[in-house]
C-alpha positions as CSV (number, residue, x, y, z in Angstrom):
1,V,201.2,190.2,-28.6
2,L,201.5,187.4,-31.1
3,R,204.2,187.8,-33.8
4,D,203.7,186.7,-37.4
5,D,206.7,184.5,-37.9
6,F,207.0,180.9,-36.7
7,R,210.4,180.4,-35.2
8,Q,210.3,176.9,-36.8
9,P,207.5,176.0,-39.1
10,P,206.8,172.2,-39.6
11,G,208.6,170.5,-42.5
12,D,207.5,167.8,-44.8
13,V,207.9,164.2,-43.4
14,V,208.1,160.9,-45.3
15,V,207.6,157.8,-43.3
16,A,206.9,154.1,-43.8
17,A,203.5,152.8,-42.6
18,G,203.8,151.5,-39.0
19,E,206.8,153.8,-38.2
20,P,206.5,156.8,-35.9
21,A,206.4,160.3,-37.3
22,V,207.3,163.6,-35.7
23,L,206.3,167.0,-36.9
24,E,208.1,169.8,-35.1
25,C,206.9,173.4,-34.8
26,V,208.3,176.3,-32.8
27,P,205.5,178.9,-32.5
28,P,206.0,182.7,-32.9
29,R,207.0,184.6,-29.8
30,G,204.0,186.0,-28.0
31,H,202.8,187.4,-24.7
32,P,201.4,185.4,-23.1
33,E,203.4,182.5,-24.6
34,P,201.2,180.9,-27.3
35,S,200.0,177.3,-27.0
36,V,200.3,175.0,-29.9
37,S,197.7,172.8,-31.5
38,W,197.6,171.0,-34.9
39,K,195.2,170.7,-37.8
40,K,195.2,168.0,-40.4
41,N,193.6,168.9,-43.8
42,G,191.9,171.8,-42.1
43,A,190.4,169.9,-39.1
44,R,191.7,170.4,-35.6
45,L,193.4,167.2,-34.2
46,S,192.2,165.9,-30.9
47,D,194.8,164.6,-28.4
48,K,192.1,162.1,-27.4
49,D,193.4,160.0,-30.3
50,Q,195.7,157.5,-28.4
51,R,198.2,157.3,-31.3
52,L,199.0,161.0,-31.1
53,T,200.9,163.1,-28.6
54,I,201.2,166.8,-28.7
55,R,204.1,168.0,-26.5
56,G,205.6,171.4,-26.7
57,G,205.4,172.1,-30.4
58,K,205.8,168.5,-31.5
59,L,203.1,166.3,-33.0
60,M,204.1,162.7,-32.5
61,L,202.3,159.8,-34.2
62,A,203.1,156.5,-32.6
63,S,202.4,154.2,-35.5
64,T,201.5,155.8,-38.8
65,R,198.8,154.6,-41.1
66,K,198.1,155.4,-44.7
67,S,195.2,157.5,-43.5
68,D,197.5,159.8,-41.5
69,A,198.9,161.2,-44.8
70,G,197.9,164.7,-45.5
71,L,198.6,168.4,-44.9
72,Y,199.4,169.4,-41.3
73,V,199.3,173.0,-40.0
74,C,200.7,174.1,-36.6
75,V,198.4,176.6,-34.9
76,A,199.8,179.0,-32.3
77,T,197.1,180.5,-30.0
78,N,197.1,183.1,-27.2
79,V,194.6,185.7,-26.0
80,V,195.4,188.0,-28.9
81,G,194.5,185.5,-31.6
82,E,195.8,182.6,-33.6
83,R,198.3,182.1,-36.3
84,D,198.6,179.1,-38.7
85,S,202.0,177.9,-40.0
86,Q,202.7,177.0,-43.6
87,P,201.3,173.5,-44.2
88,A,203.7,170.5,-44.0
89,E,202.9,167.3,-45.9
90,L,203.1,163.9,-44.2
91,L,203.6,161.1,-46.8
92,V,203.1,157.5,-45.7
93,F,204.3,154.7,-47.9
């Protein structure tokens, strides 16, 4: 089972370059409990990037750069399938 509604979709974030940014997402309820990953501008983010941490539903960027700006989507995945949240915009000034 994977429900349609995200318990908390990510919201838009505005941050100064060099500052940390956090996008939060609480995935829909599901059985088994869905895992969370993130996409930026349609491309899946890799947690191999040392500046990002994905923990629980949070995406944390240690030190934002102008290039981090874009549309982020929280993706909930379990054996049944996958659901994308509404996109949230990260603005870096």
